[in-house]
C-alpha positions in Angstrom: 0.0 0.0 0.0 1.9 3.0 -1.3 0.0 5.7 0.6 0.4 3.7 3.8 4.2 3.4 3.5 5.4 6.9 2.9 5.8 10.3 4.5 7.2 12.9 2.1 8.4 15.3 4.6 9.1 13.0 7.5 12.5 14.6 7.5 13.2 17.7 9.4 13.6 20.3 6.7 16.2 22.3 8.5 18.7 19.5 8.8 18.0 16.5 6.6 16.8 15.5 3.2 13.8 13.5 2.1 14.0 9.7 1.9 12.9 6.5 3.3 15.5 4.3 5.1 13.3 1.3 5.7 9.8 1.0 4.4 8.7 -0.8 7.5 9.7 2.1 9.8 8.1 4.9 7.8 5.1 6.9 9.0 1.8 5.6 7.5 1.0 8.8 5.7 2.5 11.6 3.7 1.9 15.1 4.9 4.5 17.7 3.8 6.0 19.6 6.8 4.4 22.9 7.7 7.6 24.6 8.6 7.8 28.3 7.7 11.2 27.8 6.0 13.4 25.1 4.6 17.0 24.2 5.3 18.2 26.2 2.3 17.1 29.4 4.0 19.6 28.9 6.7 22.5 29.8 4.4 20.7 32.4 2.4 19.7 35.1 5.0 21.6 37.3 7.3 21.4 36.8 11.0 18.4 38.3 12.7 18.8 41.1 15.2 19.6 38.9 18.2 20.7 41.8 20.4 18.9 41.8 23.7 17.3 38.4 23.2 16.8 36.9 26.7 15.7 33.4 27.4 13.3 32.5 30.2 11.5 29.3 31.3 7.9 29.2 32.5 6.5 26.4 34.7 3.7 25.4 32.4 0.7 23.3 33.3 0.7 19.9 31.7 -3.1 19.6 31.1 -5.2 22.8 31.0 -8.5 21.0 30.6 -8.6 18.4 33.3 -8.5 18.5 37.1 -7.3 15.0 37.7 -4.2 15.0 39.9 -1.8 14.1 37.1 -3.0 17.1 35.2 -1.3 19.4 37.7 2.1 18.3 36.7 4.3 21.0 35.2 7.2 21.3 32.8 9.6 24.1 31.8 8.5 25.9 28.6 10.9 28.1 26.9 10.2 31.7 25.8 12.5 34.4 24.5 12.0 38.2 24.8 13.6 41.2 23.2 12.9 44.6 24.8 15.5 46.4 22.7 13.0 48.7 21.0 10.1 48.4 23.5 8.7 51.7 24.7 8.3 50.5 28.3 5.6 50.0 30.8 4.2 53.6 30.7 4.0 53.7 26.9 1.5 50.8 26.5 3.6 49.8 23.5 2.5 46.6 21.8 3.8 43.1 22.2 4.3 41.0 19.1 4.2 37.3 20.0 5.6 34.7 17.6 4.2 31.2 18.1 6.7 28.4 17.6 5.5 25.4 15.7 6.8 21.8 15.1 10.5 22.5 15.7 12.9 23.9 18.3 12.5 27.6 18.7 16.2 28.3 18.3 16.1 27.8 14.6 13.7 30.6 14.1 15.8 33.5 15.3 18.0 33.7 12.2 15.1 33.2 9.8 12.0 34.9 11.2 12.6 38.6 10.8 9.1 40.2 10.9 9.0 40.9 14.6 12.5 42.3 15.0 12.2 44.4 11.8 9.0 46.1 12.7 9.9 46.6 16.4 11.5 50.1 15.9 8.4 51.3 14.1 6.0 50.1 16.8 8.4 50.4 19.8 7.2 46.9 20.4 8.4 44.0 22.6 9.2 40.8 20.7 8.1 37.5 22.4 8.9 34.1 21.0 7.3 31.0 22.5 8.3 27.4 21.9 5.7 24.8 21.2 5.3 22.1 23.8 7.1 18.8 23.0 9.7 20.5 20.9 13.1 22.0 21.6 13.6 22.5 25.4 9.9 22.5 26.1 9.3 18.7 26.5 7.3 17.3 29.3 8.8 14.2 31.0 12.3 15.2 30.1 13.0 13.8 26.7 11.1 13.2 23.5 11.6 9.5 23.8 10.2 9.5 27.3 7.3 11.8 26.4 6.3 9.8 23.4 6.7 6.3 24.6 3.2 5.6 25.9 -0.4 6.7 25.2 -0.9 8.7 28.3 2.1 11.0 27.9 1.4 11.5 24.2 -2.2 12.5 24.9 -1.1 16.0 26.1 0.5 16.8 22.8 -2.1 18.7 20.7 -2.9 22.2 19.4 -5.5 23.0 22.0 -3.0 22.5 24.8 -0.4 24.4 22.8 -2.5 27.6 22.4 -3.5 27.4 26.0 0.2 27.3 26.8 0.6 30.4 24.7 -2.2 32.2 26.5 -0.6 31.5 29.9 2.8 32.7 28.8 1.5 35.9 27.2 -0.4 36.8 30.3 2.7 35.9 32.4 4.9 38.1 30.3 2.5 41.1 30.5 2.6 40.7 34.3 6.3 40.2 34.5 7.1 43.3 32.5 4.2 45.4 34.0 2.7 45.6 30.5 -0.9 45.3 31.6 -2.3 47.6 28.9 0.1 46.6 26.1 -1.9 45.2 23.2 -0.8 41.8 21.9 -0.6 40.8 18.2 0.2 37.1 17.6 2.2 36.0 14.5 2.8 32.5 13.1 3.8 30.8 9.9 2.5 27.6 8.4 1.3 25.4 11.3 2.2 28.3 13.6 0.0 30.5 11.4 -2.9 28.1 12.0 -2.2 28.4 15.7 -2.2 32.2 15.5 -5.5 32.3 13.7 -7.1 29.8 16.1 -5.7 31.7 19.1 -7.4 34.9 17.9 -10.7 32.9 17.7 -10.3 31.2 21.1 -8.6 34.0 23.0 -9.7 37.3 21.6 -9.5 38.9 25.1 -5.7 38.2 25.0 -4.7 39.1 21.5 -6.1 42.1 19.6 -5.1 40.5 16.2 -3.3 37.8 14.4 -1.1 37.4 11.3 -1.4 33.9 10.0 1.2 33.4 7.2 0.7 30.5 4.8 -1.8 28.8 7.2 -3.8 26.1 5.4 -6.7 26.1 7.9 -9.0 24.8 5.1 -6.8 21.7 4.3 -9.0 19.3 6.2 -11.7 16.8 5.6 -14.1 17.5 2.7 -13.1 21.1 2.4 -10.0 21.2 0.1 -9.4 18.5 -2.5 -6.8 16.0 -1.4 -5.2 16.3 -4.8 -4.7 20.1 -4.5 -1.2 20.2 -3.0 0.5 18.1 -5.6 -1.5 19.5 -8.5 -0.1 22.9 -7.6 3.4 21.5 -7.3 3.0 20.2 -10.9 1.5 23.5 -12.1 4.5 25.4 -10.7 6.9 23.2 -12.6 4.9 23.3 -15.8 4.8 27.1 -15.7 8.6 27.3 -15.5 9.2 24.7 -18.2 6.9 22.3 -19.9 9.9 20.3 -21.1 11.1 20.0 -17.5 7.6 18.9 -16.4 7.4 16.2 -19.1 10.9 14.9 -18.2 9.9 14.5 -14.5 6.6 12.9 -15.5 8.4 10.3 -17.7 11.1 9.6 -15.1 9.0 7.4 -12.8 8.5 4.6 -15.4 12.2 4.9 -16.3 13.2 4.3 -12.7 10.9 1.3 -12.7 12.5 0.0 -15.9 16.0 0.2 -14.6 15.1 -1.1 -11.1 13.6 -4.2 -12.7 16.9 -5.2 -14.3 19.4 -7.5 -12.5 21.5 -5.1 -10.4 19.1 -2.3 -11.3 19.3 -0.7 -7.8 23.1 -0.6 -8.0 22.8 1.1 -11.4 20.4 3.7 -9.9 22.6 4.2 -6.8 25.6 4.9 -9.1 23.8 7.2 -11.4 22.4 9.3 -8.5 25.6 9.1 -6.5 23.8 8.0 -3.4 25.9 7.9 -0.2 24.6 4.4 0.6 23.1 1.8 -1.7 19.4 2.1 -2.4 17.4 -0.6 -0.7 14.4 -0.1 -3.0 13.3 2.0 -5.9 10.8 3.6 -3.6 13.6 5.3 -1.7 14.7 7.1 -4.8 11.1 8.0 -5.8 10.3 9.4 -2.4 13.4 11.4 -2.3 12.7 13.0 -5.7 9.1 13.5 -4.9 10.0 15.3 -1.7 12.6 17.4 -3.5 10.2 18.6 -6.1 7.6 19.4 -3.3 10.2 21.3 -1.3 11.3 23.3 -4.3 7.7 24.3 -5.0 6.7 25.1 -1.4 9.8 27.2 -0.8 10.1 28.6 -4.2 11.5 31.9 -3.0 13.4 34.7 -4.7 16.1 35.3 -5.8 17.0 31.8 -6.7 13.5 30.3 -7.2 14.2 26.6 -6.5 11.8 25.3 -9.1 13.7 27.3 -11.7 16.9 25.8 -10.3 15.7 22.2 -10.7 14.4 22.8 -14.2 17.5 24.7 -15.2 19.5 21.6 -14.4 17.0 19.2 -16.1 16.7 21.2 -19.3 20.3 22.2 -19.4 21.7 18.7 -18.9 24.6 17.6 -21.1 23.6 16.9 -24.7 22.6 13.3 -25.2 21.6 12.7 -21.6 18.9 10.2 -21.1 15.9 10.9 -18.7 17.8 9.6 -15.6 20.8 11.8 -16.5 18.5 14.9 -16.8 16.8 14.1 -13.5 20.2 13.8 -11.8 21.3 17.1 -13.3 18.2 18.8 -11.9 18.9 17.3 -8.5 22.5 18.4 -8.6 21.4 21.9 -9.7 19.1 22.2 -6.7 21.2 20.5 -4.0 24.6 21.6 -5.3 27.4 19.5 -6.6 28.4 16.9 -4.0 30.6 13.8 -3.8 27.4 11.9 -2.9 23.8 12.5 -2.0 22.4 11.4 1.3 19.1 9.6 0.8 18.7 8.3 4.4 16.8 10.0 7.2 17.1 10.0 10.9 14.4 10.6 13.5 14.4 14.1 15.0 12.0 15.8 17.4 10.2 17.2 14.5 9.8 14.0 12.5 8.6 12.1 15.6 6.4 14.9 16.8 4.9 15.7 13.4 4.1 12.1 12.8 2.1 12.1 16.1 0.4 15.4 15.4 -0.8 14.3 11.9 -1.8 10.9 13.3 -4.0 12.4 16.0 -5.7 15.7 15.2 -4.0 17.3 12.1 -5.4 14.9 9.6 -4.5 16.8 6.4 -5.8 14.8 3.4 -3.1 14.8 0.7 -3.1 12.5 -2.3 -1.9 12.6 -5.9 -4.3 12.7 -8.9 -3.5 11.0 -12.2 -3.1 14.2 -14.1 0.1 15.5 -12.4 3.8 15.0 -13.1 3.8 12.4 -10.3 2.7 8.9 -10.1 -1.0 8.7 -9.0 -1.6 7.9 -5.4 -5.1 8.7 -4.2 -5.8 9.7 -0.6 -7.2 6.7 1.3 -8.5 7.6 4.8 -9.0 4.0 5.8 -5.4 3.2 4.8 -4.3 6.3 6.7 -6.1 5.3 9.9 -4.8 1.8 9.7 -1.2 3.0 9.5 -1.6 5.4 12.4 -3.2 2.7 14.5 -0.3 0.4 13.8 2.2 3.1 14.8 0.5 4.7 17.8 -2.3 2.3 18.8 -4.9 5.0 18.4 -7.1 6.2 15.5 -6.7 9.7 14.1 -9.7 12.0 14.5 -10.3 13.7 11.1 -13.3 15.7 12.3 -11.6 17.2 15.4 -10.1 20.3 13.9 -13.2 21.3 12.0 -15.3 20.7 15.0 -13.1 22.6 17.5 -12.0 25.5 15.4 -14.5 25.7 12.6 -13.9 24.5 9.1 -16.8 23.6 6.8 -18.5 26.9 7.4 -15.3 28.7 8.2 -16.2 31.9 6.2 -19.5 32.2 8.1 -17.7 31.4 11.4 -15.1 34.0 10.8 -17.6 36.6 9.6 -19.8 36.1 12.6 -17.4 35.5 15.4 -13.9 36.5 14.2 -12.1 39.8 13.7 -8.6 41.2 13.2 -6.9 38.3 11.4 -4.7 38.6 8.3 -4.4 35.5 6.2 -1.3 35.9 3.9 -0.4 33.5 1.2 1.9 33.2 -1.8 -0.1 31.6 -4.6 2.8 29.4 -5.8 2.9 27.7 -2.4 1.1 24.3 -2.7 -0.3 24.8 0.8 -2.1 28.0 -0.4 -4.7 25.7 -1.9 -5.9 25.2 1.7 -5.6 28.8 2.7 -8.1 31.6 3.1 -7.7 33.6 -0.2 -10.4 36.2 -0.1 -11.5 38.8 2.4 -14.1 37.5 4.8 -15.1 40.8 6.4 -13.8 44.3 7.0 -11.3 43.0 9.6 -10.7 39.4 8.4 -8.4 40.2 5.5 -6.3 38.4 3.0 -3.0 39.5 1.5 -1.8 37.3 -1.4 1.1 37.5 -3.8 0.9 35.8 -7.2 4.6 34.8 -7.2 4.9 34.2 -3.5 5.8 31.0 -1.7 5.6 29.6 1.8 5.7 32.2 4.6 7.9 34.7 2.7 6.4 37.7 4.4 7.5 36.8 7.9 11.1 35.9 7.0 13.9 38.4 7.2 13.6 41.2 4.7 16.5 41.6 2.3 17.5 44.3 -0.1 17.0 41.8 -3.0 13.4 41.3 -2.1 11.1 42.0 -5.1 8.7 44.9 -4.9 5.6 42.7 -4.5 7.1 41.2 -1.3 8.0 44.6 0.1 4.4 45.8 -0.7 2.9 42.7 1.0 4.7 43.4 4.3 3.8 47.1 4.1 0.2 46.2 3.7 0.2 43.9 6.7 1.9 46.5 8.9 -0.7 49.1 7.8 -3.6 46.8 8.8 -1.9 46.2 12.2 -1.6 49.9 12.7 -5.3 50.2 12.3 -5.9 47.5 14.9 -3.7 49.3 17.4 -5.2 52.7 16.7 -8.6 51.3 17.5 -7.2 49.6 20.6 -5.6 52.8 22.0 -8.8 54.8 21.3 -10.8 52.3 23.2 -8.2 52.3 26.0 -8.3 56.1 26.2 -12.1 56.2 26.2 
């Protein structure tokens, strides 16, 4: 069962590449990671303004929704504060709170630039909070200990996470005597989902939210399961139809070579794998993940999809399909002595598997009209795999029941306010995003050529004008929220 045996972005995008090491140990589903950035970003941006970043630890409640004795257990949750530009207690200057997602918080400081770069303008405090079960904020000491049984895993979900954020925001306001400072929450990808949900659940704590590339509609019977990979294919076809066709033809060519005697050895040599391929699926999953990564993080100035296609289309004259595919891989990854197609478990890969096997059931499949091999989404297969891995069934209806989903526009219009949903329309996850204004204060900011979470990454001089304009638009909307807040406060 192909869907059952793969997980495209099981790897931690900051540190490892996509691949399967052993089919029997792979997560039973494929849901691309919802990280705001990929590993390539680490070497392509300047360091964020880290001056005056101070780390604290809050004794967080394990279970916010139960009064059984074990619920009162606590753990240390990490948060980081910058007061470099803050106007101080008497000024009622705002607090911008960044919600960490499915990764350690430390990786965000050199990538997420939105808070630090608007701080001088708003005289704001910057607050960064780590998500429970990641980084240094793991109950029960270690990820292995926390995830080893059903009871400890049960406290690992988004509702607990945003309740954590609520406690820490209030704690920080008290700690810094910032009682009247308005709070705007910011998040990207899964963190963007959390930011929008936080505004809906805790409107008395945050006056607004910026939800960047947040696919809050990518759940059961709302967005087509085929939407993600259809847009990946569209991105490639728009760059080069020739490149698109080469990729489309490559899967059967991999099958043909793999069926020969010694075929896996041939493929291992031709793709310069660091260790011998154990199956043709390893190579296919690696390539599939690479194309998806390129599309999701197709950011200027390099534009990874263009990089891949430049390699494929510009391969040495006379190259066969496999040779052209390898040239595309080398163009994207860079020239190396070998290419590592094995993965290791990380906090993120383990945690993301659990989250997507419990509540974040994002239905992703592949239709038969893309550049990939068809692989329809099969919920029964998905459930079976999760039960084998964790002993529990995922709950595909939970997110839409708890946060609103099927009637999300009506829910947001009636009960929501002050949320910006920003999306780059070349991001495959934008297919599950809110792409049109809901009301006068539930607004969308989209960019035709944008990719995943570009608006909250560090601004660079090379940024195109449309990206600069996107950020300016978001800041202007936030200024409106704050103007209203201060007027109400004065009244």
